[in-house]
C-alpha positions as a printed Julia matrix, in Angstrom:
352×3 Matrix{Float64}:
  94.23   90.79   81.15
  97.59   91.09   79.45
  99.96   93.4    81.25
 102.82   94.97   79.32
 105.28   96.46   81.78
 107.6    98.84   80.01
 110.9    97.55   81.48
 113.79   97.11   81.67
 114.31  100.84   81.48
 117.36  100.79   79.19
 115.62   98.68   76.54
 112.51  100.77   76.75
 114.45  104.0    76.44
 116.23  102.74   73.38
 112.96  101.71   71.76
 111.38  105.05   72.54
 114.36  107.03   71.3
 114.38  105.03   68.01
 110.72  105.98   67.54
 111.2   109.69   68.07
 112.19  110.61   64.46
 108.91  109.28   63.09
 106.63  110.97   65.6
 105.05  114.41   65.14
 105.95  117.23   67.55
 104.11  116.97   70.9
 102.29  120.26   70.29
 100.5   118.87   67.24
  99.86  115.15   67.7
  99.57  113.11   64.52
  95.82  112.58   64.09
  96.36  109.89   61.47
  97.74  107.34   63.91
  94.86  108.05   66.28
  92.02  108.08   63.7
  90.7   104.64   64.69
  91.05  105.27   68.4
  88.65  106.87   70.95
  90.49  107.94   74.08
  90.01  109.71   77.34
  91.73  110.45   80.65
  90.44  108.62   83.73
  91.12  110.13   87.17
  89.99  108.65   90.48
  90.61  110.43   93.76
  90.58  109.6    97.47
  88.36  112.42   98.6
  84.6   113.2    98.36
  84.64  115.48   95.33
  84.32  114.1    91.78
  86.08  117.01   90.11
  88.31  119.09   92.36
  90.38  119.54   95.42
  91.53  116.0    96.18
  94.53  113.82   95.38
  94.25  112.23   91.96
  95.54  108.84   93.04
  94.62  107.19   89.74
  95.52  108.76   86.4
  95.03  106.55   83.37
  94.7   107.01   79.65
  92.17  104.66   78.06
  92.28  104.09   74.25
  89.65  102.08   72.45
  90.07  101.0    68.83
  86.79  101.36   66.95
  87.83   98.95   64.21
  89.36   96.05   66.19
  87.78   96.62   69.59
  91.19   96.54   71.29
  91.29   98.44   74.6
  94.54   99.78   76.06
  95.04  101.2    79.52
  98.2   103.05   80.61
  98.61  104.22   84.16
 100.99  107.01   85.14
 102.39  106.94   88.66
 101.36  110.0    90.64
 104.93  110.48   91.86
 106.15  111.46   88.36
 107.65  114.93   88.21
 106.14  117.17   85.45
 106.62  120.75   84.31
 103.74  122.87   85.57
 103.26  126.48   84.46
 103.32  128.85   87.41
 105.83  126.73   89.4
 109.56  127.34   89.37
 110.44  123.72   89.92
 108.81  120.47   88.69
 105.72  119.25   90.57
 104.37  115.68   90.96
 101.73  114.55   88.52
  98.88  114.71   91.04
  99.34  118.47   91.71
  97.28  119.86   88.77
  94.26  117.78   89.88
  94.64  118.93   93.48
  94.69  122.52   92.27
  91.88  122.66   89.76
  90.49  119.21   88.97
  90.34  117.05   85.84
  90.45  119.81   83.23
  93.71  121.07   84.67
  95.09  117.56   85.03
  94.32  116.81   81.37
  95.79  120.13   80.2
  99.09  119.68   82.06
  99.29  115.97   81.14
  98.95  116.9    77.45
 101.59  119.55   77.75
 104.07  117.15   79.25
 103.33  114.01   77.24
 101.96  115.33   73.91
  98.78  113.31   73.57
  96.2   115.98   72.79
  93.48  114.34   74.95
  90.15  116.23   75.01
  87.95  113.97   77.08
  88.01  112.89   80.75
  86.08  110.96   83.38
  86.69  111.69   87.05
  85.35  109.83   90.07
  85.73  109.98   93.82
  86.42  106.71   95.6
  82.9   106.26   96.88
  81.38  106.7    93.42
  83.96  104.37   91.96
  83.08  101.73   94.55
  79.42  102.2    93.89
  79.97  101.97   90.12
  81.87   98.69   90.54
  79.01   97.31   92.6
  76.53   98.35   89.86
  78.35   95.93   87.6
  78.53   93.09   90.21
  82.13   93.68   91.33
  85.38   92.61   89.78
  87.55   89.49   89.83
  91.29   89.89   90.48
  94.41   87.87   91.41
  95.24   88.78   95.0
  97.94   87.39   97.33
  97.51   86.6   101.0
  99.64   89.65  101.92
  97.48   91.91   99.72
  94.31   90.49  101.23
  95.53   91.18  104.73
  96.6    94.76  103.86
  93.27   95.26  102.06
  91.17   94.25  105.06
  93.05   96.72  107.21
  92.59   99.54  104.7
  88.88   98.85  104.13
  88.2    98.62  107.9
  89.82  102.03  108.25
  87.69  103.44  105.4
  84.54  102.02  107.0
  85.37  103.76  110.25
  85.77  107.01  108.31
  82.43  106.43  106.57
  80.74  105.81  109.91
  82.05  109.12  111.16
  80.61  110.77  107.99
  77.21  109.24  108.77
  77.44  110.66  112.32
  78.1   114.13  110.97
  75.42  113.88  108.31
  77.68  114.02  105.27
  76.82  110.46  104.28
  73.58  108.51  104.68
  73.35  105.26  106.55
  71.84  103.68  103.41
  74.86  104.66  101.36
  77.21  103.19  103.99
  75.22   99.95  104.18
  75.31   99.57  100.43
  79.04  100.08  100.24
  80.39   98.33  103.36
  78.34   95.17  103.63
  80.49   92.02  103.97
  83.66   94.05  103.51
  86.02   91.6   105.23
  87.64   89.47  102.56
  88.35   85.81  103.39
  89.55   84.6    99.97
  92.74   85.19   98.09
  94.46   83.82   94.94
  93.41   83.96   91.26
  89.81   84.73   90.47
  89.03   86.4    93.79
  85.82   88.37   93.65
  85.84   91.89   95.19
  82.94   94.2    95.85
  83.24   97.88   95.14
  84.83   99.1    98.37
  87.21   96.15   98.42
  88.16   96.77   94.77
  88.98  100.43   95.38
  91.0    99.52   98.49
  92.9    96.83   96.53
  93.7    99.34   93.77
  95.13  101.79   96.2
  97.36   99.51   98.24
 100.79  101.18   98.38
 102.44   99.21  101.16
 105.09   97.82   98.79
 105.44  100.47   96.13
 103.58  103.09   94.01
 104.49  101.03   90.93
 102.73   97.92   92.34
  99.8   100.08   93.39
  99.38  101.12   89.73
  99.46   97.48   88.67
  96.58   96.77   91.07
  94.65   99.78   89.82
  95.02   98.46   86.26
  93.7    95.09   87.36
  90.6    96.7    88.89
  89.78   99.02   85.93
  90.54   96.36   83.3
  88.28   93.91   85.04
  85.6    96.53   85.44
  85.5    96.68   81.61
  84.89   92.92   81.62
  82.16   93.22   84.29
  80.37   95.85   82.11
  80.61   93.45   79.19
  79.28   90.56   81.22
  76.2    92.58   82.21
  75.61   93.61   78.65
  75.86   89.97   77.58
  73.33   88.97   80.25
  70.76   91.5    78.99
  71.32   91.71   75.24
  72.4    89.59   72.25
  73.82   91.28   69.18
  73.73   90.32   65.53
  74.04   91.84   62.03
  72.46   91.26   58.66
  75.26   88.74   57.99
  74.52   86.69   61.06
  71.44   84.79   62.16
  68.77   86.67   64.17
  68.85   84.83   67.53
  65.46   86.15   68.57
  64.92   86.96   72.26
  67.54   84.43   73.29
  67.16   83.5    77.0
  65.01   86.61   77.44
  67.77   88.95   76.3
  67.05   91.83   73.92
  68.17   91.07   70.36
  69.86   94.08   68.7
  70.75   94.23   65.01
  73.92   96.38   64.83
  73.16   97.19   61.18
  69.7    98.6    62.08
  69.91  100.04   65.59
  66.6   101.59   66.6
  66.0   104.5    69.0
  64.71  101.96   71.52
  67.94   99.97   71.18
  69.98  103.11   71.79
  67.97  103.91   74.89
  68.49  100.32   76.09
  72.23  100.53   75.55
  72.39  103.97   77.19
  70.62  102.61   80.25
  73.21   99.78   80.54
  76.01  102.32   80.63
  74.17  105.0    82.64
  76.01  104.4    86.0
  79.36  105.19   84.41
  78.21  108.7    83.37
  75.9   109.4    86.26
  78.53  108.8    88.87
  81.42  110.57   87.19
  82.31  114.14   86.36
  83.05  114.22   82.63
  82.97  116.44   79.57
  81.45  113.95   77.11
  78.37  115.08   75.21
  75.51  112.65   74.64
  76.72  112.4    71.05
  80.2   111.39   72.3
  78.72  108.78   74.61
  76.57  107.26   71.89
  79.23  107.24   69.22
  81.87  105.73   71.56
  79.44  103.18   72.9
  78.16  101.99   69.52
  81.65  101.94   67.93
  82.96   99.81   70.81
  79.98   97.45   70.74
  80.33   96.91   66.98
  84.11   96.34   67.24
  83.75   94.07   70.2
  81.08   92.04   68.36
  83.26   91.62   65.25
  86.24   90.59   67.37
  84.07   88.04   69.24
  83.0    86.54   65.9
  86.7    85.91   65.24
  87.08   84.18   68.6
  88.61   87.16   70.47
  87.14   88.49   73.75
  88.77   91.92   73.82
  87.19   92.69   77.19
  89.02   89.74   78.72
  92.42   90.63   77.22
  93.04   94.32   77.69
  96.57   95.64   77.07
  97.96   97.52   80.06
 101.17   99.38   80.88
 102.69  101.44   83.64
 104.65  104.62   82.97
 106.88  106.56   83.2
 109.79  104.49   82.02
 111.58  105.47   85.27
 108.71  104.27   87.53
 110.82  101.6    89.26
 114.0   103.69   89.63
 115.02  105.03   93.05
 113.45  108.34   94.03
 115.15  111.64   93.34
 114.38  114.79   95.31
 113.18  118.1    93.81
 112.69  120.87   96.32
 112.66  118.39   99.12
 109.92  116.26   97.44
 110.53  112.67   96.43
 109.54  111.43   93.02
 110.71  110.34   89.55
 112.52  112.79   87.28
 111.72  111.56   83.81
 112.97  111.74   80.26
 109.92  113.48   78.76
 110.77  112.84   75.1
 111.3   109.1    75.68
 108.1   108.86   77.66
 106.16  110.76   74.97
 107.29  108.24   72.38
 106.61  105.23   74.73
 103.09  106.23   75.56
 102.13  106.9    71.92
 103.65  103.62   70.76
 101.87  101.71   73.44
  98.48  103.32   72.87
  98.44  103.5    69.06
 101.12  101.07   67.82
 100.3    97.73   66.15
């Protein structure tokens, strides 16, 4: 995973301000620059609901280029102050999700940062953990200090889950599937995490919200790779220009130039956990078009020796994310230069 932290702030601001004259107004995003990109808002929250009433701890924009296969993830820190209709003073970025869920979060995010997003996926932490387990976990770079903090957090979460079993709001089977072998002994590069450990790692905030976002990006970026690894275990792709590999090692051979209905059903089943465990507003047509476009682009990139699922581009915004907190109405957060951040996010997502 290649992480592109947008700092130092002064240099980033200058870059963003230089870009402003060539960008369309925020109210009408330039569709030309986005024509090769499929994008959506990803929100994960710490409560039990998929789509309302909980803190939106994770708010990311994911952009996937359907020609090159490039995937870019940008995480916005939840302590970013934004303008929010109905409030006299700025609110933090997680407030719209707390009030009315992902639709509201997407609407207010668009209004503040001018992206024109129309799609979202939203998961609670248990569904995210279960989803990660469906794809055999993730591999991250974790320090000893992070491992120790993670074990404390996950132990606390397991106690909460046990209380939920006692009250009948969670089944024992669900607890057993999520919290087996939750104590992590390993640390360092290439440390494997199960679902509950991965979610706990992504939400560690003991050092800073900024570093928490960096961990979240590691988890989600490596989840993309885990999905790709599962697909590679079960299918092999080719085109009319490449040799038919046959049923190589028992995998299904799929010709991307002649995809059958059975092929589409096979691919849909591979991705089913993502859409079954999230609240989203994607139609079946959206899911199929995004999936097939990404598979084709990923295949072409792989033919050129590039594994795009292993080298996602990531960034953390706002530009002020590492500045000292300011206070608005007694609440701590980051007051941001909205125009500079609009330019920065568009350049990161859609720039060359």
